[in-house]
C-alpha positions as CSV (number, residue, x, y, z in Angstrom):
1,M,8.3,1.1,14.7
2,R,8.6,4.2,12.5
3,A,5.0,5.4,11.6
4,S,6.4,7.8,9.0
5,K,6.9,4.8,6.7
6,V,3.1,4.2,6.7
7,Q,0.4,6.3,5.0
8,V,-3.2,6.3,6.0
9,V,-5.6,7.3,3.2
10,T,-8.9,8.6,4.5
11,D,-12.2,9.8,3.0
12,K,-13.6,13.3,3.3
13,K,-15.0,12.5,6.7
14,G,-11.6,11.2,8.0
15,I,-12.6,7.6,8.0
16,P,-9.6,5.4,7.1
17,L,-9.9,3.6,3.8
18,I,-6.3,2.3,3.1
19,I,-3.1,1.9,5.0
20,R,-0.1,1.8,2.7
21,D,3.6,1.1,3.5
22,T,5.6,3.8,1.6
23,E,8.7,1.6,1.6
24,L,8.8,-0.8,-1.3
25,F,9.6,-4.4,-0.6
26,H,10.4,-5.6,-4.2
27,I,11.6,-4.2,-7.4
28,E,11.3,-6.1,-10.7
29,L,13.0,-5.0,-13.9
30,W,11.7,-6.3,-17.2
31,R,11.6,-5.7,-20.9
32,S,8.8,-5.6,-23.3
33,E,8.8,-7.1,-26.7
34,A,9.2,-3.5,-28.2
35,G,12.5,-3.3,-26.1
36,I,11.3,-0.9,-23.5
37,E,12.4,-1.6,-19.9
38,F,9.9,-1.3,-17.0
39,F,10.4,-1.1,-13.3
40,D,7.6,-2.6,-11.2
41,N,7.8,-1.4,-7.6
42,Y,5.9,-3.4,-5.0
43,Y,4.3,-1.8,-1.9
44,L,2.2,-3.6,0.7
45,A,-1.1,-2.1,1.5
46,F,-4.2,-2.9,3.6
47,S,-7.7,-1.8,2.6
48,F,-10.6,-2.0,5.1
49,E,-12.7,-3.2,2.2
50,R,-10.4,-5.6,0.4
51,G,-7.8,-6.7,3.1
52,L,-4.2,-7.2,2.6
53,Y,-2.9,-6.6,-1.0
54,V,0.2,-5.3,-3.0
55,E,0.2,-2.1,-5.0
56,V,2.5,-2.2,-7.9
57,T,3.7,1.0,-9.7
58,H,4.7,0.2,-13.3
59,K,7.1,2.8,-14.7
60,P,8.6,2.6,-18.2
61,V,12.3,3.6,-18.7
62,Y,12.4,4.8,-22.3
63,P,15.7,4.9,-24.2
64,P,17.0,8.5,-24.8
65,E,15.6,8.6,-28.4
66,F,12.1,8.4,-26.9
67,S,10.9,11.6,-25.6
68,E,7.3,11.1,-25.8
69,G,5.7,9.5,-22.8
70,A,8.9,9.5,-20.8
71,G,8.2,9.1,-17.1
72,E,4.6,7.7,-17.4
73,L,3.6,5.9,-14.3
74,Y,0.9,3.2,-14.2
75,Q,-0.5,1.7,-11.0
76,G,-2.2,-1.5,-10.3
77,S,-2.8,-4.1,-7.5
78,L,-2.2,-7.8,-6.9
79,S,-3.4,-10.1,-4.2
80,L,-0.8,-11.9,-2.2
81,D,-1.5,-15.2,-3.9
82,Q,-0.5,-13.6,-7.2
83,L,3.1,-13.0,-6.1
84,D,5.9,-15.2,-7.3
85,E,8.1,-17.0,-4.7
86,K,10.8,-14.3,-5.1
87,A,8.4,-11.5,-4.3
88,L,6.8,-13.4,-1.4
89,R,10.4,-14.1,0.1
90,K,11.2,-10.4,-0.2
91,L,7.9,-9.5,1.5
92,R,8.6,-11.9,4.3
93,N,12.1,-10.5,4.8
94,S,11.0,-6.9,4.9
95,K,9.4,-5.2,7.8
96,S,6.4,-4.2,5.7
97,L,3.9,-6.8,7.3
98,E,5.0,-5.6,10.8
99,R,4.5,-1.9,9.9
100,I,1.2,-2.5,8.3
101,R,0.0,-4.6,11.2
102,A,1.0,-2.1,13.8
103,K,-0.7,0.8,11.9
104,V,-3.9,-1.3,11.4
105,R,-3.9,-2.0,15.1
106,E,-3.5,1.6,16.0
107,V,-6.2,2.8,13.6
108,V,-8.7,0.2,14.8
109,Q,-8.0,1.0,18.4
110,R,-8.6,4.7,17.8
111,L,-11.8,3.9,15.9
112,A,-12.9,1.8,18.8
113,E,-12.1,4.5,21.3
114,N,-14.1,7.0,19.3
115,L,-17.0,4.6,19.1
116,D,-17.0,4.2,22.9
117,E,-16.9,7.9,23.4
118,L,-19.8,8.3,21.0
119,F,-21.8,5.4,22.8
120,F,-21.2,7.0,26.3
121,D,-22.2,10.4,25.0
122,L,-25.4,9.0,23.5
123,K,-26.1,7.1,26.8
124,A,-25.6,10.2,28.9
125,G,-28.1,12.1,26.8
126,E,-31.0,9.7,27.6
């Protein structure tokens, strides 16, 4: 399991908040009514608050005659039950779930070890 494909986002105190797979598992190309094409890139993420979800980056691909706003990037999130069958199938076939699961397990184990150390340090100070 290559941990470099997974990013851990922490708060200022170093407490993990989000674990994000940096490899996308699905790309969707679609066109708006105005004729502008969009790429939606799907990434699996785990939040210690929200659980498992999908981050979607939404990037417009403007025709050459449009110079304004080129390259703007929007980001949103979806729950797994909001994915269509095609996206779910791609998620199942990717290694994203395994990478996230392994990293969550590693982070939780590290937190438990730190908690044990803190507990024993407090116990020794009595």
